All heavy atoms as an XYZ file, in Angstrom:
850
protein
N       4.935     -6.565    -11.682
C       5.409     -5.075    -11.759
C       6.422     -4.972    -10.678
O       6.328     -5.414     -9.558
C       4.108     -4.159    -11.349
C       4.447     -2.664    -11.395
S       3.066     -1.726    -11.097
C       1.898     -2.302    -12.164
N       7.530     -4.182    -11.139
C       8.594     -3.753    -10.226
C       8.163     -2.688     -9.328
O       7.544     -1.822     -9.596
C       9.712     -3.326    -11.045
C      10.384     -4.393    -11.950
C      11.432     -3.725    -12.834
C      11.967     -4.773    -13.785
N      12.940     -4.202    -14.635
N       8.588     -2.827     -7.983
C       8.236     -1.883     -7.056
C       8.946     -0.616     -7.268
O       8.190      0.591     -6.939
C       8.643     -2.315     -5.563
C       7.644     -3.307     -5.020
C       7.877     -3.699     -3.591
O       8.299     -2.810     -2.860
O       7.566     -4.784     -3.079
N       9.928     -0.479     -8.049
C      10.633      0.794     -8.456
C       9.755      1.509     -9.482
O      10.059      2.702     -9.785
C      11.990      0.754     -8.798
C      12.120     -0.056    -10.219
O      11.287     -0.828    -10.544
N      13.357      0.121    -10.863
N       8.769      0.910     -9.958
C       7.800      1.489    -10.918
C       6.515      1.960    -10.309
O       5.320      2.058    -10.794
C       7.421      0.673    -12.121
C       8.701      0.217    -12.915
S       9.467      1.659    -13.511
C       8.485      2.033    -14.847
N       6.669      2.306     -8.939
C       5.562      2.875     -8.166
C       5.979      4.039     -7.408
O       7.233      4.124     -7.090
C       5.053      1.851     -6.981
O       6.165      1.527     -6.061
C       4.545      0.599     -7.729
N       5.131      5.032     -7.163
C       5.538      6.393     -6.540
C       4.363      7.103     -5.899
O       3.211      6.818     -6.463
C       6.312      7.301     -7.619
O       6.749      8.355     -6.925
C       5.427      7.576     -8.611
N       4.603      7.896     -4.998
C       3.585      8.671     -4.350
C       3.459      9.965     -5.268
O       2.541     10.692     -5.010
C       3.924      9.051     -2.881
O       5.369      9.682     -2.917
C       4.015      7.845     -1.974
N       4.420     10.320     -6.098
C       4.301     11.463     -6.957
C       3.539     11.061     -8.200
O       3.131      9.975     -8.306
C       5.743     11.902     -7.331
O       6.370     10.859     -8.174
C       6.648     12.135     -6.123
N       3.400     12.050     -9.149
C       2.557     11.861    -10.240
C       3.393     11.593    -11.555
O       2.849     11.814    -12.661
C       1.553     12.871    -10.470
C       0.494     12.855     -9.230
C       0.744     13.699     -8.160
C      -0.417     11.951     -9.172
C      -0.123     13.688     -7.057
C      -1.360     11.868     -8.150
C      -1.205     12.715     -7.072
N       4.604     11.318    -11.352
C       5.550     11.015    -12.493
C       6.765     10.084    -11.966
O       6.768      9.990    -10.825
C       6.110     12.265    -13.143
C       6.924     13.126    -12.344
O       7.644     12.544    -11.480
N       6.773     14.422    -12.518
N       7.295      9.505    -12.940
C       8.454      8.588    -12.598
C       9.661      9.256    -13.388
O       9.556      9.241    -14.649
C       8.213      7.164    -13.018
C       7.051      6.589    -12.225
C       9.490      6.321    -12.821
C       6.760      5.080    -12.486
N      10.663      9.842    -12.791
C      11.682     10.258    -13.501
C      12.327      9.382    -14.525
O      12.474      8.247    -14.263
C      12.770     10.639    -12.377
C      11.960     10.804    -11.005
C      10.741      9.710    -11.309
N      12.492      9.977    -15.765
C      13.050      9.178    -16.907
C      12.053      8.459    -17.569
O      12.313      7.747    -18.558
N      10.802      8.592    -17.243
C       9.667      7.934    -18.082
C       8.532      8.825    -18.430
O       8.406      9.798    -17.768
C       9.079      6.822    -17.143
C       9.926      5.552    -16.928
C      11.037      5.598    -15.989
C       9.924      4.434    -17.866
C      11.817      4.618    -15.773
C      10.683      3.382    -17.634
C      11.698      3.324    -16.626
O      12.645      2.385    -16.462
N       7.892      8.459    -19.535
C       6.739      9.245    -20.027
C       5.545      8.524    -19.855
O       5.638      7.255    -20.093
C       6.957      9.610    -21.474
O       8.003     10.439    -21.683
N       4.441      9.160    -19.354
C       3.283      8.386    -19.180
C       2.657      8.465    -20.528
O       2.250      9.439    -21.262
C       2.350      9.172    -18.164
C       3.035      9.025    -16.745
C       0.949      8.521    -18.190
C       2.253      9.809    -15.729
N       2.278      7.075    -21.075
C       1.655      6.991    -22.401
C       0.157      6.887    -22.227
O      -0.515      7.402    -23.015
C       2.208      5.728    -23.004
C       3.692      5.611    -23.338
C       4.015      4.310    -23.903
C       4.192      6.700    -24.144
N      -0.313      6.366    -21.087
C      -1.730      6.087    -20.914
C      -2.225      5.973    -19.420
O      -1.331      5.258    -18.799
C      -2.236      4.816    -21.696
C      -3.568      4.597    -21.816
C      -3.967      3.388    -22.825
N      -5.351      3.088    -22.536
C      -5.794      1.931    -22.828
N      -4.957      1.008    -23.237
N      -7.048      1.541    -22.556
N      -3.143      6.469    -19.082
C      -3.679      6.288    -17.690
C      -4.810      5.205    -17.801
O      -5.681      5.438    -18.676
C      -4.206      7.605    -17.148
O      -4.785      7.468    -15.890
N      -4.719      4.254    -16.800
C      -5.700      3.213    -16.861
C      -6.869      3.324    -15.737
O      -7.663      2.556    -15.605
C      -5.037      1.806    -16.841
C      -4.072      1.576    -17.849
C      -3.238      0.293    -17.645
C      -4.714      1.585    -19.269
N      -6.625      4.389    -14.994
C      -7.576      4.609    -13.864
C      -7.075      4.162    -12.601
O      -6.055      3.737    -12.250
N      -7.994      4.374    -11.428
C      -7.623      4.136    -10.139
C      -7.559      2.562     -9.790
O      -8.436      2.019    -10.424
C      -8.641      4.761     -9.209
C      -8.423      4.346     -7.650
C      -8.653      6.278     -9.357
N      -6.611      2.188     -9.220
C      -6.355      0.808     -8.711
C      -6.365      0.811     -7.209
O      -5.889      1.759     -6.575
C      -5.140      0.166     -9.278
C      -5.458     -0.110    -10.740
C      -3.855      0.965     -9.067
N      -6.745     -0.204     -6.539
C      -6.791     -0.237     -5.068
C      -6.558     -1.744     -4.629
O      -6.751     -2.726     -5.266
C      -8.046      0.237     -4.493
C      -9.250     -0.741     -4.699
C     -10.425      0.020     -5.518
N     -11.458     -0.937     -5.895
C     -11.383     -1.659     -7.093
N     -10.396     -1.624     -7.848
N     -12.383     -2.439     -7.459
N      -6.071     -1.654     -3.410
C      -5.989     -2.945     -2.627
C      -6.462     -2.669     -1.151
O      -6.125     -1.620     -0.602
N      -7.328     -3.552     -0.695
C      -8.036     -3.411      0.604
C      -7.710     -4.668      1.451
O      -7.877     -5.777      0.979
C      -9.501     -3.233      0.430
C      -9.829     -2.038     -0.447
C     -10.166     -3.095      1.743
C     -11.275     -1.926     -0.776
N      -7.298     -4.459      2.696
C      -7.040     -5.537      3.570
C      -7.778     -4.967      4.981
O      -7.657     -3.872      5.392
C      -5.646     -5.677      3.906
C      -5.442     -6.710      4.978
C      -4.901     -6.238      2.653
N      -8.592     -5.970      5.460
C      -9.157     -5.853      6.793
C      -8.570     -6.670      7.718
O      -8.482     -7.931      7.470
C     -10.726     -5.966      6.769
C     -11.335     -5.769      8.084
C     -11.322     -4.993      5.746
N      -8.023     -6.186      8.819
C      -7.246     -7.078      9.744
C      -7.826     -6.802     11.229
O      -8.176     -5.572     11.606
C      -5.774     -6.734      9.695
C      -5.121     -7.136      8.578
C      -4.685     -8.576      8.678
N      -3.752     -8.851      7.565
C      -4.090     -9.807      6.622
N      -5.096    -10.550      6.739
N      -3.280     -9.875      5.693
N      -7.593     -7.802     12.120
C      -7.933     -7.589     13.412
C      -6.682     -8.200     14.170
O      -6.077     -9.201     13.626
C      -9.211     -8.228     13.929
O      -9.039     -9.680     13.781
N      -6.432     -7.733     15.436
C      -5.415     -8.342     16.328
C      -6.024     -9.510     16.935
O      -7.166     -9.441     17.402
C      -4.923     -7.327     17.242
C      -3.872     -7.851     18.220
C      -2.484     -7.988     17.466
O      -2.089     -7.174     16.580
N      -1.710     -8.882     17.800
N      -5.264    -10.621     17.124
C      -5.697    -11.760     17.779
C      -5.829    -11.440     19.358
O      -5.164    -10.354     19.733
C      -4.833    -12.966     17.629
O      -3.554    -12.763     18.293
N      -6.504    -12.131     20.045
C      -6.648    -11.916     21.524
C      -5.435    -12.026     22.171
O      -4.991    -11.248     23.029
C      -7.797    -12.753     22.192
C      -8.102    -12.415     23.662
C      -7.363    -14.275     22.192
C      -8.718    -11.076     23.687
N      -4.543    -12.910     21.875
C      -3.212    -13.092     22.431
C      -2.320    -12.017     21.986
O      -1.680    -11.453     22.873
C      -2.634    -14.474     21.843
C      -3.483    -15.574     22.535
C      -1.153    -14.547     22.314
C      -3.034    -16.916     21.926
N      -2.480    -11.534     20.811
C      -1.670    -10.374     20.334
C      -2.119     -9.103     21.084
O      -1.254     -8.208     21.559
N      -3.436     -8.938     21.320
C      -3.921     -7.880     22.031
C      -3.369     -7.783     23.524
O      -3.030     -6.799     23.981
C      -5.428     -7.804     21.926
O      -5.936     -7.647     20.671
N      -3.393     -9.010     24.138
C      -2.876     -9.029     25.516
C      -1.405     -8.653     25.567
O      -0.973     -7.852     26.289
C      -3.085    -10.463     26.093
C      -4.551    -10.762     26.340
C      -2.267    -10.654     27.394
C      -4.879    -12.132     26.628
N      -0.644     -9.165     24.531
C       0.808     -8.838     24.530
C       1.138     -7.504     24.305
O       1.969     -6.780     24.848
N       0.282     -6.788     23.362
C       0.437     -5.387     23.003
C      -0.062     -4.678     24.368
O       0.649     -3.580     24.584
C      -0.514     -4.923     21.849
N      -1.043     -5.019     25.052
C      -1.411     -4.427     26.397
C      -0.315     -4.414     27.394
O       0.011     -3.300     28.001
C      -2.637     -4.959     26.902
O      -3.722     -4.853     25.987
N       0.375     -5.399     27.424
C       1.524     -5.582     28.295
C       2.643     -4.631     27.802
O       3.253     -4.005     28.736
C       2.108     -7.118     28.363
C       1.192     -7.959     29.081
C       1.679     -9.464     28.882
C       0.943     -7.539     30.515
N       2.785     -4.490     26.546
C       3.810     -3.550     26.038
C       3.580     -2.089     26.467
O       4.463     -1.243     26.634
C       4.004     -3.693     24.562
C       4.913     -4.890     24.140
C       5.196     -4.957     22.624
O       4.366     -4.475     21.866
N       6.394     -5.435     22.346
N       2.305     -1.768     26.434
C       1.981     -0.349     26.798
C       2.169      0.044     28.120
O       2.357      1.095     28.498
C       0.388     -0.069     26.518
O      -0.415     -0.964     27.359
C       0.070     -0.326     25.027
N       2.337     -0.989     29.062
C       2.648     -0.669     30.459
C       4.099     -0.230     30.561
O       4.400      0.710     31.374
C       2.487     -2.105     31.299
C       0.990     -2.397     31.446
C       3.165     -1.786     32.663
C       0.894     -3.733     31.937
N       5.067     -0.742     29.696
C       6.331     -0.313     29.850
C       6.524      1.007     28.886
O       7.442      1.763     29.133
C       7.211     -1.505     29.100
C       8.687     -0.932     29.023
C       7.116     -2.706     29.939
N       5.606      1.306     27.912
C       5.837      2.358     27.132
C       6.663      2.166     25.902
O       7.332      1.001     25.623
N       6.823      3.146     24.997
C       7.633      3.047     23.810
C       6.910      2.405     22.700
O       5.652      2.356     22.585
N       7.691      1.993     21.713
C       7.125      1.417     20.544
C       6.456      0.039     20.798
O       6.941     -0.802     21.634
C       8.196      0.984     19.492
C       7.692      0.449     18.236
O       6.764      0.737     17.710
N       8.549     -0.534     17.591
N       5.265     -0.150     20.366
C       4.441     -1.287     20.582
C       4.533     -2.211     19.385
O       3.936     -2.060     18.437
C       2.902     -0.973     20.855
C       2.930     -0.015     22.077
C       2.207     -2.293     21.089
C       1.392      0.462     22.187
N       5.751     -3.068     19.497
C       6.090     -3.821     18.250
C       5.151     -4.733     17.778
O       5.103     -4.999     16.535
C       7.401     -4.595     18.623
O       7.111     -5.513     19.758
N       4.173     -5.232     18.497
C       3.287     -6.209     17.937
C       2.337     -5.445     17.140
O       2.085     -5.766     15.931
C       2.475     -6.688     19.136
C       3.247     -7.884     19.816
C       2.363     -8.231     21.156
C       3.480     -9.174     19.095
N       1.847     -4.152     17.368
C       1.078     -3.387     16.522
C       1.865     -2.857     15.261
O       1.236     -2.643     14.320
C       0.442     -2.107     17.317
C      -0.620     -2.581     18.201
C      -0.954     -2.030     19.452
C      -1.519     -3.667     17.943
C      -1.959     -2.350     20.355
C      -2.572     -3.996     18.859
C      -2.684     -3.407     20.009
O      -3.720     -3.766     20.858
N       3.081     -2.505     15.550
C       3.886     -2.074     14.439
C       4.069     -3.114     13.353
O       3.941     -2.841     12.154
C       5.409     -1.656     14.921
O       5.087     -0.587     15.877
C       6.185     -1.222     13.819
N       4.316     -4.352     13.813
C       4.392     -5.515     12.909
C       3.130     -5.742     12.050
O       3.091     -6.011     10.918
C       4.854     -6.715     13.498
N       2.001     -5.640     12.746
C       0.694     -5.905     12.220
C       0.399     -4.739     11.203
O      -0.239     -5.115     10.115
C      -0.355     -5.878     13.321
C      -1.809     -6.203     12.821
C      -1.890     -7.496     12.024
C      -2.872     -6.040     13.916
N       0.707     -3.529     11.522
C       0.645     -2.365     10.645
C       1.330     -2.518      9.342
O       0.943     -2.423      8.222
C       0.851     -1.165     11.248
O       0.035     -0.828     12.395
N       2.641     -2.929      9.482
C       3.497     -3.185      8.285
C       3.046     -4.354      7.479
O       2.941     -4.127      6.296
C       4.934     -3.432      8.824
C       5.606     -2.172      9.428
C       6.986     -2.482      9.935
O       7.375     -3.656     10.454
N       7.707     -1.483     10.071
N       2.577     -5.346      8.172
C       2.074     -6.581      7.374
C       0.841     -6.204      6.586
O       0.659     -6.442      5.425
C       1.869     -7.711      8.318
C       1.201     -8.867      7.785
C       2.060     -9.820      7.093
C      -0.024     -9.190      7.908
C       1.436    -10.975      6.488
C      -0.659    -10.394      7.320
C       0.194    -11.250      6.612
O      -0.373    -12.281      6.167
N      -0.142     -5.455      7.212
C      -1.353     -5.041      6.717
C      -0.993     -4.119      5.499
O      -1.743     -4.208      4.426
C      -2.258     -4.494      7.713
O      -2.561     -5.477      8.680
C      -3.688     -4.229      7.143
N      -0.192     -3.069      5.731
C      -0.115     -2.090      4.561
C       0.685     -2.868      3.443
O       0.377     -2.559      2.228
C       0.964     -1.001      5.119
C       0.074      0.043      5.913
C       1.086      1.226      6.163
N       0.214      2.063      7.015
C       0.660      2.316      8.392
N       1.748      1.996      8.767
N      -0.088      3.137      9.105
N       1.587     -3.776      3.664
C       2.183     -4.567      2.524
C       1.189     -5.294      1.766
O       1.272     -5.424      0.570
C       3.321     -5.527      3.187
C       3.956     -6.559      2.255
C       4.469     -6.050      0.921
N       5.643     -5.455      1.058
C       6.349     -4.801      0.001
N       5.694     -4.717     -1.084
N       7.496     -4.426      0.103
N       0.332     -5.923      2.505
C      -0.858     -6.768      1.801
C      -1.725     -5.908      1.068
O      -2.037     -6.269     -0.189
N      -2.144     -4.640      1.440
C      -2.871     -3.804      0.692
C      -2.082     -3.247     -0.635
O      -2.710     -3.302     -1.669
C      -3.347     -2.586      1.464
N      -0.809     -3.055     -0.408
C       0.128     -2.627     -1.471
C       0.171     -3.689     -2.590
O       0.051     -3.393     -3.755
C       1.467     -2.209     -0.999
C       2.498     -1.702     -2.007
C       2.391     -0.467     -2.412
C       3.383     -2.645     -2.395
C       3.251      0.061     -3.346
C       4.205     -2.137     -3.359
C       4.254     -0.726     -3.871
N       0.339     -4.948     -2.211
C       0.474     -6.023     -3.130
C      -0.868     -6.252     -3.863
O      -0.799     -6.594     -5.069
C       1.068     -7.257     -2.478
C       2.421     -7.114     -1.959
C       2.930     -8.328     -1.113
O       2.083     -9.193     -0.773
O       4.104     -8.278     -0.899
N      -2.025     -6.147     -3.227
C      -3.197     -6.207     -3.837
C      -3.411     -5.157     -4.844
O      -3.982     -5.309     -5.963
C      -4.352     -6.359     -2.822
C      -4.390     -7.656     -2.064
C      -5.515     -7.657     -1.099
N      -5.466     -8.941     -0.326
C      -6.336     -9.248      0.476
N      -7.484     -8.718      0.521
N      -6.132    -10.420      1.128
N      -2.990     -3.973     -4.555
C      -3.081     -2.765     -5.452
C      -2.233     -3.109     -6.718
O      -2.704     -2.802     -7.796
C      -2.622     -1.577     -4.804
C      -2.818     -0.316     -5.815
S      -1.648      1.014     -5.317
C      -0.008      0.335     -5.365
N      -1.013     -3.592     -6.493
C      -0.223     -3.943     -7.674
C      -0.830     -4.993     -8.475
O      -0.828     -5.024     -9.790
C       1.114     -4.319     -7.129
C       2.201     -3.363     -6.537
C       3.405     -3.939     -6.154
C       2.289     -2.165     -7.431
N      -1.446     -6.002     -7.908
C      -2.092     -7.135     -8.748
C      -3.327     -6.482     -9.433
O      -3.442     -6.832    -10.675
C      -2.675     -8.070     -7.668
C      -3.252     -9.323     -8.337
C      -3.626    -10.306     -7.430
C      -4.037    -11.606     -8.250
N      -5.400    -11.982     -8.093
N      -4.081     -5.569     -8.938
C      -5.033     -4.958     -9.733
C      -4.633     -4.125    -10.807
O      -5.106     -4.204    -11.969
C      -5.850     -3.945     -8.734
C      -7.095     -3.385     -9.260
N      -7.628     -2.343     -8.798
C      -7.835     -3.771    -10.383
C      -8.619     -1.821     -9.463
N      -8.804     -2.673    -10.479
N      -3.466     -3.382    -10.665
C      -2.794     -2.640    -11.784
C      -2.369     -3.619    -12.876
O      -2.584     -3.248    -14.103
C      -1.583     -1.820    -11.284
N      -1.704     -4.659    -12.440
C      -1.283     -5.758    -13.484
C      -2.493     -6.196    -14.344
O      -2.407     -6.427    -15.431
C      -0.549     -6.887    -12.820
C       1.031     -6.329    -12.313
C       1.706     -7.366    -11.603
O       0.998     -8.346    -11.176
O       2.819     -7.113    -11.274
N      -3.479     -6.468    -13.553
C      -4.660     -6.985    -14.407
C      -5.243     -6.056    -15.213
O      -5.874     -6.427    -16.286
C      -5.822     -7.328    -13.335
C      -5.560     -8.614    -12.390
C      -6.614     -8.650    -11.209
O      -7.386     -7.730    -11.006
O      -6.320     -9.643    -10.509
N      -4.945     -4.813    -15.147
C      -5.439     -3.772    -16.166
C      -4.348     -3.484    -17.267
O      -4.683     -2.908    -18.149
C      -5.583     -2.373    -15.472
C      -6.833     -2.296    -14.424
C      -6.893     -1.019    -13.744
C      -8.210     -2.824    -15.151
N      -3.184     -4.266    -17.076
C      -2.169     -4.025    -18.021
C      -1.059     -2.927    -17.758
O      -0.329     -2.573    -18.635
N      -1.218     -2.317    -16.530
C      -0.274     -1.275    -16.187
C       1.151     -1.798    -16.000
O       1.288     -2.959    -15.565
C      -0.726     -0.549    -14.949
N       2.154     -0.954    -16.192
C       3.548     -1.278    -15.790
C       4.030     -0.339    -14.792
O       5.254     -0.306    -14.453
C       4.456     -1.270    -17.076
C       4.519     -0.035    -17.711
O       3.982      0.958    -17.406
N       5.415     -0.025    -18.743
N       3.272      0.555    -14.270
C       3.545      1.481    -13.185
C       2.294      1.954    -12.432
O       1.190      1.914    -12.941
C       4.367      2.603    -13.712
N       2.515      2.273    -11.223
C       1.341      2.986    -10.451
C       1.942      4.301     -9.787
O       2.938      4.420     -9.167
C       0.903      2.107     -9.380
C      -0.271      2.824     -8.609
C       0.396      0.785     -9.945
N       1.283      5.456    -10.014
C       1.595      6.663     -9.609
C       0.586      7.282     -8.578
O      -0.562      6.733     -8.595
C       1.847      7.767    -10.665
C       0.543      7.920    -11.625
C       2.991      7.291    -11.587
C       0.615      9.093    -12.518
N       1.012      8.278     -7.721
C       0.115      8.889     -6.814
C      -0.391      7.994     -5.820
O      -1.469      8.035     -5.322
N       0.450      6.982     -5.315
C       0.018      6.068     -4.245
C      -0.286      6.662     -2.953
O       0.487      7.626     -2.471
C       1.064      4.876     -4.183
C       1.155      4.242     -5.473
C       0.738      3.975     -2.990
C       2.413      3.201     -5.450
N      -1.342      6.328     -2.287
C      -1.712      6.854     -1.052
C      -2.265      5.672     -0.184
O      -2.681      4.599     -0.781
C      -2.737      7.745     -1.118
C      -2.526      9.134     -2.014
C      -1.562      9.966     -1.218
N      -1.194     11.164     -2.016
C      -0.231     11.421     -2.771
N       0.567     10.408     -3.058
N      -0.165     12.485     -3.429
N      -2.286      5.817      1.110
C      -2.966      4.910      2.010
C      -4.048      5.524      2.699
O      -3.980      6.707      3.186
C      -1.855      4.306      3.037
C      -0.863      3.409      2.446
C       0.360      3.776      1.962
C      -1.206      2.052      2.484
C       1.300      2.973      1.542
C      -0.308      1.114      1.889
C       0.996      1.516      1.498
O       1.977      0.696      0.992
N      -5.055      4.797      3.194
C      -6.051      5.387      4.009
C      -6.504      4.247      4.897
O      -6.363      3.080      4.503
C      -7.342      5.744      3.104
C      -8.289      6.587      3.896
O      -8.053      7.103      4.944
O      -9.484      6.716      3.424
N      -6.910      4.557      6.197
C      -7.347      3.595      7.159
C      -8.638      3.994      7.771
O      -8.827      5.163      7.903
C      -6.233      3.294      8.296
O      -6.153      4.727      9.092
C      -4.849      2.941      7.697
N      -9.408      2.974      8.099
C     -10.617      3.092      8.694
C     -10.828      2.122      9.727
O     -10.537      0.898      9.535
C     -11.896      3.091      7.761
O     -11.670      3.901      6.606
C     -13.105      3.289      8.346
N     -11.180      2.551     11.010
C     -11.580      1.578     12.181
C     -12.878      1.142     11.752
O     -13.914      2.091     11.894
C     -11.450      2.259     13.454
C      -9.949      2.539     13.868
O      -9.185      1.679     13.344
O      -9.778      3.443     14.592
N     -13.195     -0.079     11.511
C     -14.467     -0.646     11.203
C     -15.190     -0.913     12.509
O     -16.409     -0.643     12.792
C     -14.404     -1.952     10.373
C     -13.721     -1.522      8.964
C     -15.701     -2.627     10.267
C     -13.497     -2.613      8.074
N     -14.540     -1.526     13.532
C     -15.011     -1.704     14.871
C     -13.830     -1.849     15.751
O     -12.712     -1.790     15.293
C     -15.904     -3.077     14.901
O     -15.270     -4.199     14.642
N     -14.150     -2.041     17.019
C     -12.990     -2.058     17.999
C     -11.949     -3.219     17.634
O     -12.435     -4.445     17.584
C     -13.643     -2.362     19.515
C     -12.478     -2.360     20.405
C     -13.165     -2.546     21.806
N     -12.256     -2.860     22.898
C     -11.678     -2.003     23.741
N     -12.153     -0.758     23.670
N     -10.806     -2.366     24.578
N     -10.864     -2.871     17.377
C      -9.736     -3.871     16.965
C      -9.807     -4.301     15.556
O      -9.065     -5.244     15.230
N     -10.644     -3.776     14.739
C     -10.649     -4.207     13.369
C     -10.514     -2.952     12.449
O     -11.158     -1.941     12.674
C     -12.066     -4.798     13.014
C     -12.135     -5.122     11.491
C     -12.367     -6.026     13.867
N      -9.415     -3.120     11.611
C      -9.001     -1.914     10.816
C      -9.024     -2.185      9.363
O      -8.544     -3.245      8.957
C      -7.734     -1.320     11.251
O      -7.700     -0.959     12.678
C      -7.286     -0.144     10.459
N      -9.512     -1.392      8.543
C      -9.342     -1.552      7.042
C      -8.343     -0.638      6.584
O      -8.021      0.489      6.979
C     -10.621     -1.064      6.394
C     -10.513     -0.844      4.893
C     -11.577     -0.048      4.236
O     -11.668      1.124      4.728
O     -12.217     -0.443      3.313
N      -7.301     -1.254      5.756
C      -6.318     -0.501      5.136
C      -6.541     -0.496      3.638
O      -6.622     -1.599      2.981
C      -4.892     -0.995      5.491
C      -3.744     -0.184      4.752
C      -4.672     -0.826      7.040
N      -6.565      0.789      2.961
C      -6.690      0.812      1.559
C      -5.488      1.502      1.008
O      -5.148      2.524      1.571
C      -8.016      1.705      1.278
C      -8.170      2.218      0.026
C      -8.492      1.217     -1.017
C      -9.217      3.377     -0.087
N      -4.995      0.885     -0.031
C      -3.840      1.424     -0.754
C      -4.454      1.603     -2.218
O      -4.942      0.723     -2.771
C      -2.648      0.397     -0.729
S      -1.171      1.136     -1.606
N      -4.172      2.856     -2.660
C      -4.661      3.166     -3.931
C      -3.707      4.127     -4.797
O      -2.904      4.847     -4.120
C      -6.117      3.796     -3.853
C      -6.128      5.114     -3.150
C      -6.103      6.287     -3.825
C      -6.160      5.156     -1.769
C      -6.195      7.573     -3.039
C      -6.300      6.268     -0.922
C      -6.246      7.486     -1.703
O      -6.405      8.741     -1.046
N      -3.854      4.075     -6.078
C      -3.209      4.940     -6.833
C      -3.752      5.042     -8.285
O      -4.758      4.434     -8.557
N      -2.929      5.607     -9.279
C      -3.349      5.619    -10.541
C      -2.533      4.584    -11.391
O      -1.253      4.732    -11.516
C      -3.343      6.943    -11.154
O      -4.017      7.945    -10.395
C      -3.703      6.955    -12.599
N      -3.059      3.697    -12.130
C      -2.410      2.664    -12.922
C      -1.969      3.239    -14.275
O      -2.891      4.053    -14.837
C      -3.197      1.458    -13.218
N      -0.852      3.326    -14.677
C      -0.402      3.883    -15.961
C       0.468      2.892    -16.784
O       0.966      2.004    -16.228
C       0.276      5.161    -15.590
C      -0.541      6.263    -15.043
C       1.541      5.001    -14.803
N       0.504      3.255    -18.047
C       1.483      2.665    -18.917
C       2.716      3.606    -19.244
O       2.286      4.765    -19.584
C       1.028      2.089    -20.262
C       0.023      1.015    -19.869
C       1.954      1.539    -21.135
C      -0.825      0.597    -21.006
N       3.798      3.342    -18.950
C       4.993      4.252    -19.041
C       5.924      3.736    -20.052
O       5.990      2.411    -20.204
C       5.707      4.593    -17.711
C       4.768      5.424    -16.742
C       6.240      3.501    -17.070
N       6.822      4.585    -20.650
C       7.885      4.169    -21.378
C       8.997      5.012    -21.121
O       8.869      6.261    -20.655
C       7.456      4.351    -22.850
O       8.452      4.100    -23.801
N      10.286      4.463    -21.292
C      11.417      5.510    -21.116
C      11.387      6.747    -21.880
O      10.905      6.757    -23.018
C      12.550      4.697    -21.643
C      12.257      3.146    -21.280
C      10.709      3.137    -21.743
N      11.471      7.850    -21.362
C      11.535      9.169    -21.920
C      12.503      9.235    -23.052
O      13.465      8.609    -23.133
C      11.712     10.296    -20.868
N      12.197     10.021    -23.994
C      13.004     10.164    -25.260
C      14.478     10.491    -24.887
O      15.391      9.983    -25.459
C      12.513     11.223    -26.256
C      11.375     10.832    -26.946
C      11.434      9.737    -27.864
O      12.553      9.661    -28.571
O      10.468      8.883    -27.894
N      14.683     11.289    -23.945
C      16.066     11.715    -23.548
C      16.839     10.692    -22.849
O      18.013     10.702    -22.644
C      15.957     12.948    -22.685
O      15.378     12.628    -21.525
N      16.126      9.580    -22.373
C      16.959      8.458    -21.679
C      16.951      7.355    -22.612
O      17.583      6.259    -22.089
C      16.074      8.013    -20.548
O      14.768      7.631    -20.776
C      16.126      9.191    -19.422
N      16.507      7.204    -23.766
C      16.691      6.091    -24.615
C      17.976      6.001    -25.306
O      18.811      6.907    -25.560
C      15.535      6.219    -25.770
C      14.229      5.791    -25.163
C      13.199      5.803    -26.332
N      11.850      5.554    -25.804
C      10.838      5.649    -26.613
N      10.848      5.777    -27.779
N       9.680      5.578    -25.902
């Protein structure tokens, strides 16, 4: 599935929703390594952006997003609308990231054909 066929809105401009296939999701649970935690702790002394945590967050969100897309493809969807992220701290240093949306089948709208 093309990433341009995903959106946080509930429609894709120029396309008509033909069928809704239901909620799809991708879940990733991640923890920072002890070495990474020490590096991030050192970065907090200086202040500003904690790049180690930023990189981990981006990597984790990307993984959850890709798993969601795979779930949508398994259902036969060619687009996902209403995409959202949710996070939960499972325990100290362990975070779950959930990416979810509605899998749909879309077709170019009549006016764009």
